[in-house]
All heavy atoms as a GROMACS GRO file, in nm:
protein
  462
    1MET      N    1  -1.114  -0.321  -1.699
    1MET     CA    2  -1.149  -0.330  -1.567
    1MET      C    3  -1.205  -0.187  -1.518
    1MET      O    4  -1.146  -0.088  -1.548
    1MET     CB    5  -1.038  -0.378  -1.479
    1MET     CG    6  -1.082  -0.402  -1.336
    1MET     SD    7  -0.941  -0.464  -1.233
    1MET     CE    8  -1.010  -0.627  -1.196
    2ASP      N    9  -1.305  -0.190  -1.443
    2ASP     CA   10  -1.363  -0.062  -1.388
    2ASP      C   11  -1.265   0.003  -1.296
    2ASP      O   12  -1.204  -0.058  -1.206
    2ASP     CB   13  -1.492  -0.106  -1.311
    2ASP     CG   14  -1.561   0.016  -1.260
    2ASP    OD1   15  -1.557   0.122  -1.310
    2ASP    OD2   16  -1.624  -0.003  -1.151
    3PRO      N   17  -1.245   0.136  -1.316
    3PRO     CA   18  -1.150   0.213  -1.234
    3PRO      C   19  -1.184   0.199  -1.080
    3PRO      O   20  -1.095   0.192  -0.996
    3PRO     CB   21  -1.152   0.351  -1.277
    3PRO     CG   22  -1.204   0.339  -1.421
    3PRO     CD   23  -1.295   0.219  -1.425
    4GLN      N   24  -1.316   0.200  -1.051
    4GLN     CA   25  -1.357   0.195  -0.909
    4GLN      C   26  -1.316   0.060  -0.855
    4GLN      O   27  -1.273   0.057  -0.734
    4GLN     CB   28  -1.508   0.215  -0.897
    4GLN     CG   29  -1.556   0.216  -0.755
    4GLN     CD   30  -1.503   0.338  -0.672
    4GLN    OE1   31  -1.475   0.439  -0.729
    4GLN    NE2   32  -1.484   0.318  -0.547
    5LYS      N   33  -1.336  -0.042  -0.926
    5LYS     CA   34  -1.292  -0.177  -0.874
    5LYS      C   35  -1.144  -0.193  -0.854
    5LYS      O   36  -1.097  -0.241  -0.761
    5LYS     CB   37  -1.342  -0.288  -0.971
    5LYS     CG   38  -1.331  -0.426  -0.921
    5LYS     CD   39  -1.394  -0.529  -1.009
    5LYS     CE   40  -1.383  -0.660  -0.954
    5LYS     NZ   41  -1.454  -0.766  -1.035
    6THR      N   42  -1.068  -0.131  -0.952
    6THR     CA   43  -0.921  -0.129  -0.936
    6THR      C   44  -0.880  -0.047  -0.818
    6THR      O   45  -0.792  -0.095  -0.743
    6THR     CB   46  -0.863  -0.062  -1.068
    6THR    OG1   47  -0.909  -0.137  -1.181
    6THR    CG2   48  -0.705  -0.067  -1.060
    7ARG      N   49  -0.942   0.065  -0.793
    7ARG     CA   50  -0.914   0.138  -0.667
    7ARG      C   51  -0.942   0.068  -0.545
    7ARG      O   52  -0.868   0.076  -0.449
    7ARG     CB   53  -0.989   0.275  -0.675
    7ARG     CG   54  -0.944   0.380  -0.779
    7ARG     CD   55  -1.012   0.511  -0.762
    7ARG     NE   56  -1.008   0.560  -0.626
    7ARG     CZ   57  -1.110   0.610  -0.564
    7ARG    NH1   58  -1.228   0.620  -0.620
    7ARG    NH2   59  -1.093   0.651  -0.431
    8ASN      N   60  -1.053   0.001  -0.542
    8ASN     CA   61  -1.089  -0.079  -0.425
    8ASN      C   62  -0.987  -0.186  -0.394
    8ASN      O   63  -0.940  -0.212  -0.280
    8ASN     CB   64  -1.221  -0.139  -0.436
    8ASN     CG   65  -1.338  -0.036  -0.427
    8ASN    OD1   66  -1.315   0.067  -0.365
    8ASN    ND2   67  -1.450  -0.074  -0.473
    9ILE      N   68  -0.939  -0.256  -0.500
    9ILE     CA   69  -0.837  -0.360  -0.488
    9ILE      C   70  -0.707  -0.297  -0.434
    9ILE      O   71  -0.646  -0.348  -0.342
    9ILE     CB   72  -0.818  -0.439  -0.616
    9ILE    CG1   73  -0.941  -0.522  -0.652
    9ILE    CG2   74  -0.695  -0.522  -0.612
    9ILE    CD1   75  -0.947  -0.576  -0.788
   10LEU      N   76  -0.673  -0.183  -0.493
   10LEU     CA   77  -0.547  -0.120  -0.452
   10LEU      C   78  -0.554  -0.064  -0.304
   10LEU      O   79  -0.456  -0.081  -0.230
   10LEU     CB   80  -0.506  -0.001  -0.540
   10LEU     CG   81  -0.458  -0.046  -0.679
   10LEU    CD1   82  -0.443   0.079  -0.772
   10LEU    CD2   83  -0.329  -0.123  -0.673
   11ASN      N   84  -0.669  -0.019  -0.263
   11ASN     CA   85  -0.684   0.018  -0.125
   11ASN      C   86  -0.679  -0.098  -0.027
   11ASN      O   87  -0.618  -0.079   0.080
   11ASN     CB   88  -0.821   0.091  -0.104
   11ASN     CG   89  -0.812   0.231  -0.134
   11ASN    OD1   90  -0.713   0.300  -0.108
   11ASN    ND2   91  -0.921   0.289  -0.194
   12ILE      N   92  -0.734  -0.207  -0.062
   12ILE     CA   93  -0.724  -0.332   0.016
   12ILE      C   94  -0.576  -0.375   0.026
   12ILE      O   95  -0.530  -0.414   0.137
   12ILE     CB   96  -0.816  -0.441  -0.041
   12ILE    CG1   97  -0.955  -0.407  -0.011
   12ILE    CG2   98  -0.783  -0.577   0.030
   12ILE    CD1   99  -1.059  -0.490  -0.098
   13LEU      N  100  -0.507  -0.369  -0.081
   13LEU     CA  101  -0.368  -0.408  -0.083
   13LEU      C  102  -0.284  -0.314   0.008
   13LEU      O  103  -0.188  -0.356   0.080
   13LEU     CB  104  -0.308  -0.409  -0.226
   13LEU     CG  105  -0.354  -0.526  -0.315
   13LEU    CD1  106  -0.303  -0.507  -0.451
   13LEU    CD2  107  -0.306  -0.660  -0.256
   14PHE      N  108  -0.319  -0.184   0.002
   14PHE     CA  109  -0.254  -0.084   0.090
   14PHE      C  110  -0.275  -0.108   0.236
   14PHE      O  111  -0.186  -0.111   0.314
   14PHE     CB  112  -0.303   0.062   0.053
   14PHE     CG  113  -0.256   0.165   0.144
   14PHE    CD1  114  -0.122   0.199   0.149
   14PHE    CD2  115  -0.343   0.223   0.228
   14PHE    CE1  116  -0.079   0.297   0.242
   14PHE    CE2  117  -0.307   0.314   0.322
   14PHE     CZ  118  -0.174   0.356   0.325
   15MET      N  119  -0.399  -0.140   0.268
   15MET     CA  120  -0.433  -0.175   0.409
   15MET      C  121  -0.358  -0.296   0.458
   15MET      O  122  -0.312  -0.304   0.567
   15MET     CB  123  -0.583  -0.183   0.428
   15MET     CG  124  -0.657  -0.051   0.419
   15MET     SD  125  -0.826  -0.059   0.463
   15MET     CE  126  -0.896  -0.102   0.298
   16ILE      N  127  -0.360  -0.397   0.370
   16ILE     CA  128  -0.285  -0.523   0.407
   16ILE      C  129  -0.129  -0.492   0.431
   16ILE      O  130  -0.064  -0.535   0.512
   16ILE     CB  131  -0.304  -0.629   0.304
   16ILE    CG1  132  -0.449  -0.683   0.311
   16ILE    CG2  133  -0.207  -0.747   0.325
   16ILE    CD1  134  -0.489  -0.765   0.190
   17GLY      N  135  -0.073  -0.410   0.332
   17GLY     CA  136   0.059  -0.372   0.341
   17GLY      C  137   0.090  -0.292   0.463
   17GLY      O  138   0.199  -0.305   0.528
   18THR      N  139   0.002  -0.207   0.503
   18THR     CA  140   0.018  -0.124   0.629
   18THR      C  141   0.018  -0.208   0.742
   18THR      O  142   0.101  -0.196   0.836
   18THR     CB  143  -0.096  -0.017   0.634
   18THR    OG1  144  -0.085   0.060   0.517
   18THR    CG2  145  -0.077   0.073   0.754
   19LEU      N  146  -0.071  -0.309   0.747
   19LEU     CA  147  -0.077  -0.398   0.857
   19LEU      C  148   0.051  -0.481   0.879
   19LEU      O  149   0.102  -0.501   0.981
   19LEU     CB  150  -0.204  -0.493   0.854
   19LEU     CG  151  -0.227  -0.593   0.957
   19LEU    CD1  152  -0.251  -0.520   1.090
   19LEU    CD2  153  -0.331  -0.686   0.923
   20ILE      N  154   0.098  -0.532   0.760
   20ILE     CA  155   0.222  -0.607   0.757
   20ILE      C  156   0.339  -0.520   0.806
   20ILE      O  157   0.431  -0.569   0.874
   20ILE     CB  158   0.250  -0.671   0.613
   20ILE    CG1  159   0.140  -0.769   0.584
   20ILE    CG2  160   0.390  -0.727   0.607
   20ILE    CD1  161   0.142  -0.818   0.446
   21ALA      N  162   0.345  -0.397   0.761
   21ALA     CA  163   0.447  -0.300   0.798
   21ALA      C  164   0.447  -0.280   0.956
   21ALA      O  165   0.551  -0.287   1.018
   21ALA     CB  166   0.432  -0.171   0.733
   22ILE      N  167   0.334  -0.264   1.011
   22ILE     CA  168   0.323  -0.252   1.156
   22ILE      C  169   0.379  -0.379   1.224
   22ILE      O  170   0.450  -0.370   1.321
   22ILE     CB  171   0.174  -0.220   1.201
   22ILE    CG1  172   0.145  -0.077   1.150
   22ILE    CG2  173   0.167  -0.226   1.343
   22ILE    CD1  174  -0.010  -0.048   1.165
   23ILE      N  175   0.332  -0.494   1.182
   23ILE     CA  176   0.381  -0.617   1.242
   23ILE      C  177   0.534  -0.636   1.226
   23ILE      O  178   0.605  -0.668   1.319
   23ILE     CB  179   0.310  -0.738   1.171
   23ILE    CG1  180   0.160  -0.738   1.211
   23ILE    CG2  181   0.375  -0.870   1.214
   23ILE    CD1  182   0.074  -0.835   1.134
   24VAL      N  183   0.585  -0.604   1.105
   24VAL     CA  184   0.729  -0.610   1.090
   24VAL      C  185   0.799  -0.514   1.172
   24VAL      O  186   0.911  -0.548   1.225
   24VAL     CB  187   0.764  -0.582   0.934
   24VAL    CG1  188   0.909  -0.562   0.911
   24VAL    CG2  189   0.718  -0.710   0.858
   25TYR      N  190   0.740  -0.394   1.193
   25TYR     CA  191   0.815  -0.292   1.278
   25TYR      C  192   0.842  -0.346   1.416
   25TYR      O  193   0.948  -0.322   1.478
   25TYR     CB  194   0.728  -0.164   1.286
   25TYR     CG  195   0.791  -0.053   1.371
   25TYR    CD1  196   0.895   0.019   1.321
   25TYR    CD2  197   0.750  -0.032   1.507
   25TYR    CE1  198   0.951   0.121   1.395
   25TYR    CE2  199   0.808   0.059   1.576
   25TYR     CZ  200   0.911   0.138   1.524
   25TYR     OH  201   0.964   0.236   1.593
   26PHE      N  202   0.748  -0.419   1.477
   26PHE     CA  203   0.761  -0.467   1.606
   26PHE      C  204   0.821  -0.605   1.621
   26PHE      O  205   0.877  -0.647   1.725
   26PHE     CB  206   0.625  -0.466   1.686
   26PHE     CG  207   0.568  -0.333   1.708
   26PHE    CD1  208   0.467  -0.284   1.647
   26PHE    CD2  209   0.634  -0.252   1.809
   26PHE    CE1  210   0.414  -0.156   1.668
   26PHE    CE2  211   0.583  -0.122   1.834
   26PHE     CZ  212   0.477  -0.080   1.757
   27ALA      N  213   0.827  -0.687   1.512
   27ALA     CA  214   0.865  -0.820   1.520
   27ALA      C  215   1.011  -0.838   1.463
   27ALA      O  216   1.074  -0.933   1.506
   27ALA     CB  217   0.773  -0.911   1.432
   28VAL      N  218   1.056  -0.760   1.384
   28VAL     CA  219   1.190  -0.769   1.322
   28VAL      C  220   1.286  -0.666   1.374
   28VAL      O  221   1.250  -0.546   1.382
   28VAL     CB  222   1.180  -0.761   1.167
   28VAL    CG1  223   1.318  -0.774   1.103
   28VAL    CG2  224   1.086  -0.865   1.118
   29ASP      N  225   1.408  -0.702   1.405
   29ASP     CA  226   1.507  -0.608   1.457
   29ASP      C  227   1.559  -0.521   1.348
   29ASP      O  228   1.601  -0.404   1.374
   29ASP     CB  229   1.624  -0.681   1.525
   29ASP     CG  230   1.574  -0.750   1.651
   29ASP    OD1  231   1.485  -0.698   1.718
   29ASP    OD2  232   1.637  -0.853   1.690
   30ASP      N  233   1.574  -0.572   1.223
   30ASP     CA  234   1.623  -0.496   1.112
   30ASP      C  235   1.517  -0.401   1.052
   30ASP      O  236   1.422  -0.447   0.994
   30ASP     CB  237   1.675  -0.595   1.000
   30ASP     CG  238   1.741  -0.521   0.886
   30ASP    OD1  239   1.785  -0.408   0.905
   30ASP    OD2  240   1.743  -0.584   0.776
   31LYS      N  241   1.540  -0.276   1.077
   31LYS     CA  242   1.440  -0.177   1.032
   31LYS      C  243   1.439  -0.149   0.880
   31LYS      O  244   1.342  -0.096   0.830
   31LYS     CB  245   1.457  -0.040   1.103
   31LYS     CG  246   1.443  -0.054   1.253
   31LYS     CD  247   1.309  -0.109   1.294
   31LYS     CE  248   1.298  -0.126   1.442
   31LYS     NZ  249   1.192  -0.212   1.485
   32LYS      N  250   1.538  -0.206   0.810
   32LYS     CA  251   1.536  -0.192   0.666
   32LYS      C  252   1.410  -0.268   0.602
   32LYS      O  253   1.354  -0.228   0.502
   32LYS     CB  254   1.657  -0.245   0.601
   32LYS     CG  255   1.779  -0.149   0.608
   32LYS     CD  256   1.900  -0.201   0.532
   32LYS     CE  257   2.012  -0.104   0.542
   32LYS     NZ  258   2.128  -0.147   0.467
   33THR      N  259   1.385  -0.388   0.663
   33THR     CA  260   1.265  -0.461   0.624
   33THR      C  261   1.138  -0.378   0.636
   33THR      O  262   1.056  -0.376   0.543
   33THR     CB  263   1.260  -0.592   0.704
   33THR    OG1  264   1.384  -0.657   0.698
   33THR    CG2  265   1.150  -0.686   0.648
   34PHE      N  266   1.126  -0.312   0.747
   34PHE     CA  267   1.011  -0.229   0.777
   34PHE      C  268   1.004  -0.119   0.661
   34PHE      O  269   0.901  -0.094   0.607
   34PHE     CB  270   1.018  -0.170   0.905
   34PHE     CG  271   0.927  -0.049   0.927
   34PHE    CD1  272   0.790  -0.074   0.938
   34PHE    CD2  273   0.973   0.080   0.929
   34PHE    CE1  274   0.702   0.048   0.953
   34PHE    CE2  275   0.893   0.188   0.949
   34PHE     CZ  276   0.757   0.165   0.957
   35ILE      N  277   1.115  -0.057   0.630
   35ILE     CA  278   1.119   0.052   0.532
   35ILE      C  279   1.074  -0.002   0.394
   35ILE      O  280   1.001   0.066   0.325
   35ILE     CB  281   1.258   0.121   0.527
   35ILE    CG1  282   1.279   0.192   0.658
   35ILE    CG2  283   1.269   0.214   0.415
   35ILE    CD1  284   1.416   0.249   0.682
   36TYR      N  285   1.124  -0.119   0.358
   36TYR     CA  286   1.088  -0.173   0.222
   36TYR      C  287   0.942  -0.215   0.216
   36TYR      O  288   0.872  -0.177   0.122
   36TYR     CB  289   1.177  -0.304   0.198
   36TYR     CG  290   1.317  -0.272   0.178
   36TYR    CD1  291   1.417  -0.362   0.224
   36TYR    CD2  292   1.361  -0.157   0.109
   36TYR    CE1  293   1.552  -0.329   0.208
   36TYR    CE2  294   1.497  -0.128   0.087
   36TYR     CZ  295   1.585  -0.221   0.131
   36TYR     OH  296   1.721  -0.192   0.118
   37VAL      N  297   0.883  -0.265   0.328
   37VAL     CA  298   0.742  -0.299   0.326
   37VAL      C  299   0.653  -0.174   0.330
   37VAL      O  300   0.565  -0.163   0.250
   37VAL     CB  301   0.707  -0.388   0.455
   37VAL    CG1  302   0.561  -0.409   0.465
   37VAL    CG2  303   0.775  -0.521   0.435
   38CYS      N  304   0.704  -0.080   0.396
   38CYS     CA  305   0.627   0.051   0.408
   38CYS      C  306   0.630   0.129   0.279
   38CYS      O  307   0.530   0.180   0.231
   38CYS     CB  308   0.687   0.136   0.523
   38CYS     SG  309   0.580   0.273   0.565
   39ALA      N  310   0.752   0.124   0.209
   39ALA     CA  311   0.757   0.185   0.079
   39ALA      C  312   0.674   0.119  -0.024
   39ALA      O  313   0.611   0.182  -0.104
   39ALA     CB  314   0.905   0.188   0.036
   40ALA      N  315   0.656  -0.009  -0.018
   40ALA     CA  316   0.570  -0.088  -0.110
   40ALA      C  317   0.428  -0.047  -0.089
   40ALA      O  318   0.356  -0.024  -0.184
   40ALA     CB  319   0.600  -0.236  -0.100
   41ALA      N  320   0.384  -0.038   0.032
   41ALA     CA  321   0.255   0.000   0.068
   41ALA      C  322   0.219   0.143   0.016
   41ALA      O  323   0.116   0.171  -0.038
   41ALA     CB  324   0.225  -0.014   0.213
   42ILE      N  325   0.313   0.232   0.032
   42ILE     CA  326   0.302   0.370  -0.008
   42ILE      C  327   0.294   0.372  -0.166
   42ILE      O  328   0.215   0.453  -0.219
   42ILE     CB  329   0.411   0.465   0.044
   42ILE    CG1  330   0.392   0.475   0.193
   42ILE    CG2  331   0.420   0.600  -0.011
   42ILE    CD1  332   0.510   0.544   0.268
   43PHE      N  333   0.378   0.300  -0.231
   43PHE     CA  334   0.370   0.296  -0.377
   43PHE      C  335   0.230   0.247  -0.428
   43PHE      O  336   0.181   0.310  -0.521
   43PHE     CB  337   0.478   0.196  -0.428
   43PHE     CG  338   0.470   0.177  -0.573
   43PHE    CD1  339   0.531   0.272  -0.661
   43PHE    CD2  340   0.415   0.067  -0.635
   43PHE    CE1  341   0.530   0.263  -0.795
   43PHE    CE2  342   0.419   0.050  -0.770
   43PHE     CZ  343   0.476   0.152  -0.853
   44VAL      N  344   0.171   0.144  -0.358
   44VAL     CA  345   0.037   0.104  -0.394
   44VAL      C  346  -0.061   0.217  -0.379
   44VAL      O  347  -0.151   0.244  -0.466
   44VAL     CB  348  -0.002  -0.022  -0.312
   44VAL    CG1  349  -0.150  -0.056  -0.343
   44VAL    CG2  350   0.081  -0.142  -0.357
   45LYS      N  351  -0.048   0.292  -0.270
   45LYS     CA  352  -0.141   0.402  -0.242
   45LYS      C  353  -0.125   0.514  -0.344
   45LYS      O  354  -0.223   0.576  -0.386
   45LYS     CB  355  -0.121   0.456  -0.101
   45LYS     CG  356  -0.218   0.556  -0.062
   45LYS     CD  357  -0.357   0.497  -0.059
   45LYS     CE  358  -0.463   0.603  -0.009
   45LYS     NZ  359  -0.598   0.550  -0.017
   46ILE      N  360  -0.002   0.542  -0.392
   46ILE     CA  361   0.020   0.644  -0.486
   46ILE      C  362  -0.041   0.601  -0.622
   46ILE      O  363  -0.102   0.691  -0.692
   46ILE     CB  364   0.176   0.672  -0.500
   46ILE    CG1  365   0.224   0.744  -0.375
   46ILE    CG2  366   0.200   0.756  -0.625
   46ILE    CD1  367   0.371   0.759  -0.372
   47MET      N  368  -0.037   0.477  -0.655
   47MET     CA  369  -0.100   0.429  -0.782
   47MET      C  370  -0.253   0.447  -0.772
   47MET      O  371  -0.311   0.492  -0.868
   47MET     CB  372  -0.069   0.281  -0.799
   47MET     CG  373   0.073   0.251  -0.841
   47MET     SD  374   0.125   0.332  -0.990
   47MET     CE  375   0.229   0.466  -0.923
   48GLU      N  376  -0.307   0.421  -0.654
   48GLU     CA  377  -0.453   0.443  -0.636
   48GLU      C  378  -0.488   0.591  -0.644
   48GLU      O  379  -0.586   0.634  -0.708
   48GLU     CB  380  -0.497   0.389  -0.492
   48GLU     CG  381  -0.639   0.396  -0.472
   48GLU     CD  382  -0.693   0.524  -0.413
   48GLU    OE1  383  -0.608   0.588  -0.344
   48GLU    OE2  384  -0.811   0.561  -0.442
   49PHE      N  385  -0.400   0.673  -0.590
   49PHE     CA  386  -0.417   0.816  -0.598
   49PHE      C  387  -0.425   0.876  -0.739
   49PHE      O  388  -0.515   0.944  -0.775
   49PHE     CB  389  -0.305   0.884  -0.517
   49PHE     CG  390  -0.304   1.033  -0.535
   49PHE    CD1  391  -0.386   1.112  -0.444
   49PHE    CD2  392  -0.213   1.102  -0.617
   49PHE    CE1  393  -0.381   1.253  -0.459
   49PHE    CE2  394  -0.215   1.240  -0.630
   49PHE     CZ  395  -0.301   1.316  -0.556
   50PHE      N  396  -0.329   0.817  -0.822
   50PHE     CA  397  -0.321   0.864  -0.964
   50PHE      C  398  -0.450   0.811  -1.038
   50PHE      O  399  -0.503   0.886  -1.122
   50PHE     CB  400  -0.203   0.817  -1.030
   50PHE     CG  401  -0.080   0.895  -1.002
   50PHE    CD1  402   0.030   0.840  -0.939
   50PHE    CD2  403  -0.077   1.030  -1.019
   50PHE    CE1  404   0.140   0.923  -0.910
   50PHE    CE2  405   0.034   1.120  -0.991
   50PHE     CZ  406   0.137   1.058  -0.930
   51ILE      N  407  -0.499   0.692  -1.016
   51ILE     CA  408  -0.615   0.641  -1.077
   51ILE      C  409  -0.732   0.726  -1.041
   51ILE      O  410  -0.822   0.759  -1.123
   51ILE     CB  411  -0.636   0.494  -1.035
   51ILE    CG1  412  -0.529   0.406  -1.108
   51ILE    CG2  413  -0.771   0.454  -1.086
   51ILE    CD1  414  -0.531   0.263  -1.064
   52ARG      N  415  -0.743   0.761  -0.916
   52ARG     CA  416  -0.855   0.846  -0.863
   52ARG      C  417  -0.856   0.979  -0.937
   52ARG      O  418  -0.967   1.023  -0.976
   52ARG     CB  419  -0.844   0.872  -0.712
   52ARG     CG  420  -0.959   0.949  -0.651
   52ARG     CD  421  -0.950   0.981  -0.505
   52ARG     NE  422  -0.848   0.906  -0.432
   52ARG     CZ  423  -0.787   0.962  -0.332
   52ARG    NH1  424  -0.817   1.088  -0.286
   52ARG    NH2  425  -0.696   0.889  -0.273
   53PHE      N  426  -0.750   1.044  -0.954
   53PHE     CA  427  -0.753   1.180  -1.014
   53PHE      C  428  -0.738   1.186  -1.162
   53PHE      O  429  -0.768   1.293  -1.220
   53PHE     CB  430  -0.644   1.272  -0.938
   53PHE     CG  431  -0.690   1.314  -0.812
   53PHE    CD1  432  -0.628   1.256  -0.693
   53PHE    CD2  433  -0.788   1.407  -0.787
   53PHE    CE1  434  -0.670   1.289  -0.566
   53PHE    CE2  435  -0.827   1.450  -0.662
   53PHE     CZ  436  -0.772   1.385  -0.554
   54THR      N  437  -0.694   1.079  -1.228
   54THR     CA  438  -0.692   1.078  -1.371
   54THR      C  439  -0.822   1.033  -1.434
   54THR      O  440  -0.845   1.060  -1.555
   54THR     CB  441  -0.574   0.995  -1.426
   54THR    OG1  442  -0.596   0.856  -1.373
   54THR    CG2  443  -0.438   1.051  -1.382
   55ASN      N  444  -0.909   0.978  -1.360
   55ASN     CA  445  -1.041   0.928  -1.413
   55ASN      C  446  -1.160   1.015  -1.372
   55ASN      O  447  -1.262   0.964  -1.353
   55ASN     CB  448  -1.059   0.780  -1.369
   55ASN     CG  449  -0.972   0.688  -1.440
   55ASN    OD1  450  -0.937   0.702  -1.558
   55ASN    ND2  451  -0.934   0.589  -1.372
   56ARG      N  452  -1.139   1.144  -1.367
   56ARG     CA  453  -1.246   1.237  -1.340
   56ARG      C  454  -1.315   1.288  -1.462
   56ARG      O  455  -1.264   1.307  -1.562
   56ARG     CB  456  -1.198   1.349  -1.253
   56ARG     CG  457  -1.176   1.302  -1.103
   56ARG     CD  458  -1.140   1.412  -1.019
   56ARG     NE  459  -1.137   1.360  -0.882
   56ARG     CZ  460  -1.196   1.412  -0.777
   56ARG    NH1  461  -1.263   1.519  -0.794
   56ARG    NH2  462  -1.179   1.364  -0.665
   0.00000   0.00000   0.00000
C-alpha cells in the first residue's frame, strides 16, 4: 500500500477519534473513558508520524 494513502487513512482515523473523544468528554461522567479514547487517537497519530518520517 502507498505510504501516502496509509497516512491519509490514519489521519482520518485520528480526526474521527478526536471527535469521539470530545463527545465522550462532555457526554460521559467517567473520565477514564475519555482518557482511553484520547489515548487511542494519539496512538494512531503517532503511527502516522512514524510513517511520515521513515519514508523520506
